[in-house]
N, CA, C and O of each residue as an XYZ file, in Angstrom:
444
protein
N    -172.629    225.383    141.799
C    -172.951    224.016    141.422
C    -172.831    223.891    139.906
O    -173.308    224.756    139.172
N    -172.198    222.821    139.436
C    -172.060    222.652    137.990
C    -173.421    222.443    137.324
O    -174.366    221.953    137.941
N    -173.494    222.829    136.049
C    -174.750    222.646    135.312
C    -174.779    221.341    134.535
O    -175.752    221.045    133.842
N    -173.697    220.550    134.651
C    -173.665    219.229    134.021
C    -173.105    218.207    135.009
O    -172.467    218.557    136.002
N    -173.359    216.953    134.712
C    -172.808    215.863    135.509
C    -172.265    214.791    134.570
O    -172.723    214.655    133.436
N    -171.304    214.047    135.046
C    -170.709    212.989    134.251
C    -171.719    211.868    134.021
O    -172.398    211.429    134.950
N    -171.808    211.415    132.780
C    -172.715    210.300    132.448
C    -172.030    208.981    132.783
O    -170.896    208.764    132.354
N    -172.674    208.098    133.528
C    -172.083    206.797    133.871
C    -172.235    205.816    132.696
O    -173.227    205.095    132.597
N    -171.251    205.808    131.831
C    -171.286    204.997    130.609
C    -170.221    203.908    130.701
O    -169.112    204.147    131.180
N    -170.568    202.719    130.241
C    -169.620    201.605    130.193
C    -169.625    201.018    128.785
O    -170.592    201.157    128.035
N    -168.536    200.367    128.453
C    -168.379    199.754    127.138
C    -167.950    198.311    127.338
O    -167.071    198.026    128.151
N    -168.566    197.409    126.605
C    -168.132    196.019    126.637
C    -168.260    195.428    125.242
O    -168.852    196.031    124.347
N    -167.695    194.240    125.072
C    -167.742    193.550    123.787
C    -168.597    192.305    123.941
O    -168.468    191.559    124.912
N    -169.469    192.095    122.971
C    -170.359    190.935    122.934
C    -169.948    190.072    121.735
O    -169.406    190.582    120.755
N    -170.206    188.777    121.821
C    -169.922    187.856    120.720
C    -171.222    187.134    120.362
O    -171.456    186.010    120.806
N    -172.080    187.799    119.544
C    -173.394    187.221    119.242
C    -173.308    185.880    118.507
O    -174.149    185.003    118.707
N    -172.306    185.728    117.670
C    -172.008    184.436    117.044
C    -170.498    184.240    117.127
O    -169.739    185.208    117.146
N    -170.078    183.002    117.175
C    -168.658    182.714    117.356
C    -167.802    183.423    116.310
O    -168.014    183.274    115.107
N    -166.821    184.205    116.802
C    -165.903    184.916    115.915
C    -166.385    186.263    115.424
O    -165.660    186.949    114.704
N    -167.600    186.660    115.797
C    -168.131    187.984    115.450
C    -168.249    188.801    116.731
O    -169.048    188.477    117.610
N    -167.454    189.860    116.833
C    -167.391    190.669    118.042
C    -167.978    192.048    117.779
O    -167.627    192.698    116.794
N    -168.870    192.495    118.654
C    -169.471    193.830    118.536
C    -169.331    194.567    119.864
O    -169.460    193.981    120.939
N    -169.064    195.859    119.760
C    -169.027    196.666    120.978
C    -170.443    197.067    121.351
O    -171.306    197.227    120.487
N    -170.670    197.225    122.644
C    -171.968    197.625    123.175
C    -171.719    198.703    124.225
O    -170.908    198.519    125.133
N    -172.413    199.817    124.098
C    -172.299    200.909    125.051
C    -173.555    200.930    125.917
O    -174.674    200.889    125.405
N    -173.358    200.994    127.229
C    -174.481    201.023    128.157
C    -174.326    202.210    129.108
O    -173.222    202.694    129.357
N    -175.461    202.659    129.627
C    -175.462    203.765    130.581
C    -176.296    203.356    131.777
O    -177.336    202.714    131.629
N    -175.835    203.731    132.973
C    -176.575    203.379    134.176
C    -177.946    204.046    134.144
O    -178.053    205.269    134.051
N    -178.990    203.228    134.223
C    -180.365    203.730    134.193
C    -180.898    203.932    135.605
O    -181.783    204.759    135.824
N    -180.369    203.189    136.552
C    -180.716    203.327    137.971
C    -179.552    202.731    138.754
O    -178.554    202.308    138.170
N    -179.684    202.700    140.055
C    -178.601    202.129    140.850
C    -178.469    200.622    140.634
O    -177.451    200.031    140.995
N    -179.483    200.006    140.054
C    -179.471    198.560    139.880
C    -179.544    198.096    138.433
O    -179.499    196.891    138.184
N    -179.656    199.005    137.472
C    -179.789    198.552    136.091
C    -179.039    199.459    135.119
O    -178.750    200.621    135.402
N    -178.741    198.876    133.969
C    -178.063    199.573    132.894
C    -178.911    199.463    131.639
O    -179.615    198.472    131.442
N    -178.845    200.491    130.781
C    -179.610    200.515    129.526
C    -178.634    200.625    128.359
O    -177.706    201.433    128.387
N    -178.854    199.811    127.344
C    -178.028    199.894    126.144
C    -178.344    201.201    125.430
O    -179.508    201.523    125.190
N    -177.294    201.955    125.093
C    -177.504    203.231    124.402
C    -176.945    203.227    122.984
O    -177.325    204.070    122.171
N    -176.054    202.296    122.678
C    -175.509    202.214    121.328
C    -174.862    200.852    121.156
O    -174.490    200.196    122.129
N    -174.734    200.433    119.893
C    -174.168    199.119    119.570
C    -173.560    199.209    118.175
O    -174.049    199.953    117.326
N    -172.511    198.463    117.947
C    -171.890    198.426    116.618
C    -172.894    197.948    115.584
O    -173.699    197.055    115.849
N    -172.839    198.544    114.415
C    -173.727    198.132    113.326
C    -173.201    196.893    112.607
O    -173.970    196.156    111.991
N    -171.894    196.665    112.686
C    -171.319    195.483    112.050
C    -170.272    194.881    112.978
O    -169.685    195.569    113.813
N    -170.053    193.591    112.812
C    -169.129    192.858    113.681
C    -167.685    193.009    113.216
O    -167.406    193.251    112.042
N    -166.783    192.856    114.175
C    -165.344    192.804    113.908
C    -164.907    191.348    114.057
O    -165.629    190.533    114.632
N    -163.722    191.027    113.535
C    -163.235    189.648    113.598
C    -162.455    189.350    114.872
O    -162.153    188.192    115.163
N    -162.122    190.414    115.647
C    -161.399    190.198    116.899
C    -162.007    191.044    118.009
O    -162.619    192.083    117.762
N    -161.824    190.577    119.225
C    -162.244    191.339    120.407
C    -161.525    192.687    120.417
O    -162.133    193.725    120.680
N    -160.230    192.659    120.128
C    -159.421    193.867    120.144
C    -159.968    194.935    119.199
O    -160.077    196.102    119.578
N    -160.310    194.548    117.981
C    -160.834    195.503    116.998
C    -162.189    196.038    117.433
O    -162.477    197.221    117.249
N    -163.023    195.181    118.007
C    -164.345    195.623    118.474
C    -164.213    196.611    119.625
O    -164.901    197.632    119.644
N    -163.342    196.322    120.580
C    -163.148    197.226    121.717
C    -162.594    198.565    121.244
O    -163.037    199.617    121.706
N    -161.628    198.535    120.326
C    -161.059    199.780    119.803
C    -162.124    200.608    119.092
O    -162.183    201.826    119.264
N    -162.960    199.954    118.296
C    -164.033    200.670    117.593
C    -165.029    201.253    118.589
O    -165.520    202.366    118.398
N    -165.325    200.515    119.640
C    -166.236    201.017    120.668
C    -165.668    202.213    121.405
O    -166.390    203.165    121.702
N    -164.384    202.170    121.702
C    -163.749    203.310    122.360
C    -163.739    204.540    121.456
O    -163.873    205.667    121.932
N    -163.580    204.324    120.167
C    -163.656    205.442    119.224
C    -165.071    206.028    119.210
O    -165.237    207.247    119.159
N    -166.083    205.170    119.257
C    -167.470    205.647    119.284
C    -167.745    206.417    120.573
O    -168.427    207.442    120.555
N    -167.219    205.927    121.682
C    -167.393    206.629    122.956
C    -166.707    207.992    122.899
O    -167.279    208.996    123.322
N    -165.498    208.024    122.384
C    -164.778    209.294    122.266
C    -165.554    210.285    121.409
O    -165.576    211.479    121.710
N    -166.188    209.806    120.351
C    -166.928    210.685    119.451
C    -168.113    211.346    120.148
O    -168.590    212.390    119.703
N    -168.590    210.747    121.233
C    -169.705    211.321    121.992
C    -169.270    212.481    122.882
O    -170.103    213.273    123.322
N    -167.985    212.583    123.145
C    -167.463    213.493    124.154
C    -166.946    214.774    123.513
O    -166.083    214.741    122.635
N    -167.486    215.902    123.962
C    -167.018    217.195    123.455
C    -165.633    217.536    123.987
O    -164.817    218.109    123.264
N    -165.354    217.189    125.252
C    -164.083    217.521    125.884
C    -163.600    216.297    126.657
O    -164.171    215.952    127.691
N    -162.555    215.641    126.164
C    -162.067    214.423    126.802
C    -161.493    214.665    128.196
O    -161.303    213.717    128.957
N    -161.217    215.909    128.535
C    -160.704    216.212    129.874
C    -161.793    216.083    130.933
O    -161.490    215.842    132.102
N    -163.063    216.242    130.539
C    -164.161    216.171    131.515
C    -165.127    215.026    131.244
O    -165.980    214.737    132.083
N    -165.014    214.361    130.082
C    -165.826    213.196    129.783
C    -167.218    213.525    129.284
O    -167.566    214.693    129.110
N    -168.033    212.467    129.049
C    -169.404    212.675    128.553
C    -170.272    213.311    129.636
O    -170.284    212.851    130.778
N    -170.988    214.359    129.280
C    -171.766    215.126    130.268
C    -173.236    215.152    129.892
O    -173.605    214.916    128.742
N    -174.066    215.443    130.883
C    -175.485    215.696    130.665
C    -175.904    216.820    131.605
O    -175.307    216.997    132.667
N    -176.932    217.584    131.217
C    -177.389    218.679    132.068
C    -178.028    218.151    133.344
O    -178.567    217.045    133.373
N    -177.960    218.957    134.397
C    -178.637    218.622    135.647
C    -179.626    219.715    135.996
O    -179.472    220.866    135.588
N    -180.644    219.339    136.756
C    -181.603    220.317    137.258
C    -180.978    221.066    138.427
O    -180.005    220.586    139.008
N    -181.502    222.212    138.781
C    -180.956    222.978    139.903
C    -180.850    222.167    141.192
O    -179.993    222.460    142.027
N    -181.688    221.166    141.374
C    -181.640    220.356    142.587
C    -180.425    219.440    142.611
O    -180.144    218.810    143.631
N    -179.695    219.358    141.489
C    -178.535    218.494    141.407
C    -178.866    217.109    140.887
O    -177.974    216.278    140.722
N    -180.138    216.854    140.625
C    -180.544    215.562    140.085
C    -180.445    215.604    138.569
O    -180.549    216.675    137.971
N    -180.244    214.434    137.932
C    -180.176    214.418    136.470
C    -181.435    214.990    135.842
O    -182.535    214.860    136.380
N    -181.252    215.619    134.702
C    -182.369    216.235    133.995
C    -183.393    215.196    133.567
O    -183.051    214.055    133.259
N    -184.652    215.611    133.552
C    -185.717    214.716    133.098
C    -185.410    214.279    131.678
O    -184.997    215.083    130.843
N    -185.617    212.994    131.413
C    -185.319    212.458    130.099
C    -183.949    211.824    130.025
O    -183.612    211.203    129.017
N    -183.136    211.967    131.089
C    -181.836    211.306    131.092
C    -182.030    209.826    131.369
O    -183.126    209.392    131.724
N    -180.971    209.056    131.208
C    -181.070    207.608    131.397
C    -181.466    207.263    132.827
O    -182.047    206.203    133.061
N    -181.167    208.129    133.784
C    -181.548    207.841    135.164
C    -183.050    207.899    135.366
O    -183.557    207.317    136.326
N    -183.776    208.578    134.499
C    -185.224    208.705    134.664
C    -186.024    208.154    133.489
O    -187.248    208.275    133.459
N    -185.356    207.568    132.549
C    -186.084    207.118    131.366
C    -185.700    205.709    130.983
O    -184.846    205.085    131.613
N    -186.333    205.221    129.954
C    -186.069    203.876    129.445
C    -184.910    203.913    128.467
O    -184.414    204.987    128.124
N    -184.480    202.753    128.021
C    -183.333    202.658    127.123
C    -183.543    203.457    125.842
O    -182.595    204.051    125.329
N    -184.758    203.484    125.319
C    -185.010    204.228    124.087
C    -184.764    205.714    124.287
O    -184.209    206.376    123.410
N    -185.171    206.244    125.432
C    -184.932    207.651    125.714
C    -183.439    207.924    125.856
O    -182.944    208.952    125.395
N    -182.722    207.000    126.498
C    -181.289    207.180    126.681
C    -180.572    207.180    125.345
O    -179.628    207.947    125.153
N    -180.998    206.342    124.424
C    -180.350    206.272    123.120
C    -180.471    207.585    122.368
O    -179.590    207.917    121.576
N    -181.531    208.338    122.592
C    -181.719    209.603    121.907
C    -180.719    210.655    122.362
O    -180.504    211.636    121.651
N    -180.092    210.478    123.545
C    -179.135    211.455    124.043
C    -177.754    211.279    123.437
O    -176.893    212.140    123.625
N    -177.516    210.192    122.715
C    -176.213    209.940    122.120
C    -175.975    210.932    120.997
O    -176.814    211.117    120.115
N    -174.812    211.567    121.051
C    -174.460    212.526    120.009
C    -173.858    211.785    118.830
O    -173.248    210.734    119.023
N    -174.009    212.298    117.609
C    -173.442    211.631    116.440
C    -171.919    211.615    116.495
O    -171.297    212.494    117.092
N    -171.332    210.611    115.869
C    -169.878    210.475    115.851
C    -169.247    211.597    115.039
O    -169.794    212.043    114.031
N    -168.079    212.045    115.503
C    -167.305    213.055    114.799
C    -165.930    212.467    114.492
O    -165.389    211.686    115.274
N    -165.381    212.846    113.360
C    -164.045    212.371    113.005
C    -163.010    213.130    113.824
O    -163.036    214.359    113.873
N    -162.092    212.397    114.471
C    -161.013    213.008    115.238
C    -159.715    212.293    114.875
O    -159.716    211.079    114.674
N    -158.619    213.024    114.790
C    -157.371    212.399    114.387
C    -156.751    211.536    115.480
O    -155.928    210.673    115.174
N    -157.122    211.743    116.755
C    -156.521    211.009    117.848
C    -157.562    210.275    118.666
O    -158.685    210.743    118.855
N    -157.156    209.115    119.146
C    -157.946    208.384    120.113
C    -157.684    209.053    121.464
O    -156.655    209.709    121.628
N    -158.581    208.902    122.423
C    -158.480    209.595    123.701
C    -157.175    209.413    124.447
O    -156.793    210.283    125.230
N    -156.478    208.305    124.228
C    -155.242    208.060    124.951
C    -154.027    208.125    124.028
O    -152.943    207.673    124.398
N    -154.199    208.673    122.853
C    -153.095    208.800    121.903
C    -153.573    208.512    120.490
O    -154.766    208.304    120.269
N    -152.653    208.499    119.532
C    -153.058    208.260    118.140
C    -153.702    206.891    117.970
O    -153.272    205.909    118.575
N    -154.741    206.838    117.138
C    -155.396    205.567    116.846
C    -154.440    204.722    116.005
O    -153.709    205.246    115.164
N    -154.453    203.430    116.237
C    -153.574    202.535    115.471
C    -154.324    201.910    114.347
O    -153.757    201.124    113.587
């Protein structure tokens, strides 16, 4: 049995004020809810730029893009205590790894 499981993370773009686009990263907290785990600190002028920046932030969380973002599991196969599946949004945010500089975006060179 693997000692990690894939984290169910999604990325979307929000427009808090007209023309200001920010990426928002969320993680499934239960089968019926999602918890925000990260958000852009500053707005972009286009949806495209915000989504690209969010994808870069997501990539920075991942040690190995071939297997995606992972979290440890307990021997029973359930997510580890303190993961987003068992905790609140604040606890989930603490699991986010700091961004690392990488020369390539996950699907090729960044533009």
